[in-house]
C-alpha positions as CSV (number, residue, x, y, z in Angstrom):
1,X,150.5,-104.5,76.9
2,X,153.2,-104.4,79.5
3,X,153.1,-106.3,82.8
4,X,151.3,-104.5,85.5
5,X,151.8,-104.9,89.2
6,X,149.0,-104.1,91.6
7,X,149.3,-103.3,95.3
8,X,145.9,-103.8,97.0
9,X,142.7,-105.3,95.8
10,X,141.8,-105.6,92.1
11,X,138.2,-105.7,91.2
12,X,136.2,-106.7,88.1
13,X,132.5,-107.0,87.6
14,X,132.9,-109.6,84.9
15,X,135.9,-111.7,85.9
16,X,139.4,-111.9,84.5
17,X,140.9,-113.8,81.6
18,X,144.4,-115.1,80.9
19,X,145.0,-114.4,77.2
20,X,147.7,-114.8,74.6
21,X,148.1,-112.7,71.5
22,X,149.4,-114.2,68.2
23,X,152.4,-112.0,67.2
24,X,151.6,-112.4,63.5
25,X,147.8,-112.1,63.3
26,X,147.0,-110.3,66.5
27,X,144.4,-112.9,67.3
28,X,143.6,-113.2,71.0
29,X,143.1,-116.7,72.5
30,X,141.6,-117.0,76.0
31,X,143.4,-119.6,78.1
32,X,141.8,-119.4,81.6
33,X,138.9,-117.4,82.9
34,X,138.6,-116.4,86.5
35,X,135.2,-115.3,87.8
36,X,133.1,-117.0,90.5
37,X,134.5,-120.2,89.2
38,X,137.8,-121.1,87.6
39,X,137.5,-122.5,84.1
40,X,140.2,-123.6,81.7
41,X,140.6,-124.8,78.2
42,X,140.0,-128.4,77.3
43,X,142.1,-130.9,75.4
44,X,140.1,-133.6,73.5
45,X,142.3,-136.7,73.3
46,X,141.1,-139.6,71.2
47,X,143.1,-142.8,71.4
48,X,146.6,-143.2,72.7
49,X,148.8,-140.1,73.1
50,X,150.2,-137.4,75.3
51,X,148.0,-135.5,77.8
52,X,149.2,-132.0,77.3
53,X,150.3,-129.5,80.0
54,X,148.8,-126.4,78.4
55,X,145.1,-127.2,79.0
56,X,143.6,-127.4,82.5
57,X,141.3,-130.3,81.5
58,X,141.8,-133.3,79.2
59,X,138.8,-135.3,78.1
60,X,139.8,-138.8,77.0
61,X,138.0,-140.9,74.4
62,X,139.5,-144.4,74.4
63,X,139.6,-146.4,71.2
64,X,141.0,-149.6,72.6
65,X,143.6,-150.4,75.3
66,X,145.2,-146.9,74.9
67,X,148.5,-145.8,76.4
68,X,148.5,-142.2,77.6
69,X,151.5,-140.2,78.9
70,X,151.9,-137.1,81.0
71,X,155.1,-135.2,81.4
72,X,156.2,-133.5,84.6
73,X,154.5,-130.2,85.2
74,X,155.3,-127.0,87.0
75,X,155.1,-126.6,90.8
76,X,151.5,-126.0,91.8
77,X,150.1,-126.9,88.4
78,X,146.6,-128.5,88.4
79,X,145.5,-131.0,85.8
80,X,142.1,-132.6,85.5
81,X,141.7,-135.8,83.4
82,X,138.4,-137.6,82.7
83,X,137.1,-140.3,80.4
84,X,134.2,-139.2,78.3
85,X,133.8,-142.2,75.9
86,X,134.8,-145.8,76.7
87,X,136.2,-147.8,73.8
88,X,138.5,-149.7,76.2
89,X,140.8,-148.9,79.1
90,X,143.0,-145.9,79.0
91,X,146.2,-146.3,81.1
92,X,148.0,-143.0,81.9
93,X,151.7,-143.3,82.8
94,X,153.0,-139.9,84.2
95,X,156.7,-139.3,84.2
96,X,156.5,-138.9,87.9
97,X,153.5,-140.0,90.0
98,X,153.4,-139.9,93.8
99,X,152.1,-143.2,95.2
100,X,152.1,-145.2,92.0
101,X,153.2,-145.5,88.4
102,X,149.9,-145.6,86.5
103,X,146.3,-144.3,86.5
104,X,143.7,-146.4,84.6
105,X,140.4,-145.1,83.3
106,X,138.0,-148.0,83.0
107,X,134.6,-146.3,82.5
108,X,132.9,-143.1,81.4
109,X,133.1,-140.7,84.3
110,X,136.4,-142.0,85.7
111,X,138.5,-139.0,86.4
112,X,141.3,-137.6,88.5
113,X,142.5,-134.2,89.7
114,X,146.2,-133.9,89.9
115,X,148.5,-131.3,91.4
116,X,152.2,-131.2,90.5
117,X,154.8,-130.9,93.3
118,X,158.5,-130.4,92.6
119,X,159.6,-133.2,94.9
120,X,156.6,-135.6,94.6
121,X,155.6,-135.2,91.0
122,X,151.9,-135.5,90.1
123,X,149.8,-136.1,93.3
124,X,146.3,-137.4,93.0
125,X,144.1,-135.0,95.1
126,X,140.8,-136.3,93.8
127,X,139.7,-139.6,92.2
128,X,136.4,-140.7,90.8
129,X,136.6,-144.4,89.8
130,X,140.1,-144.5,88.3
131,X,142.6,-147.2,89.4
132,X,145.9,-146.0,90.7
133,X,148.6,-148.6,90.7
């Protein structure tokens, strides 16, 4: 399907979805759904590693003192990261973090909402229990 530009309101009774189509198989993958709420795909990250930029949400399961990384995003990008299982502290070091250099998740339920700004980098706009240093 080609790109479509609308002038005026667009309505849908059942919401909208951002999808991608595999060029080889034709399989459709839903990225983000837009309805009364915004939902996005979830990355499950166990142990140390990179928090990805492709999923809206990353759920972290720590397996020790885990080092996590987060690359710079795109202007206006939102990223939600939360600890769902506590095997030790998870310390996130984004490439660029406004107001600090690390975010540490100590307990289940610790989480942050980040927005990426071109000049400031990742900005913490919401925090539940995580330590920013």
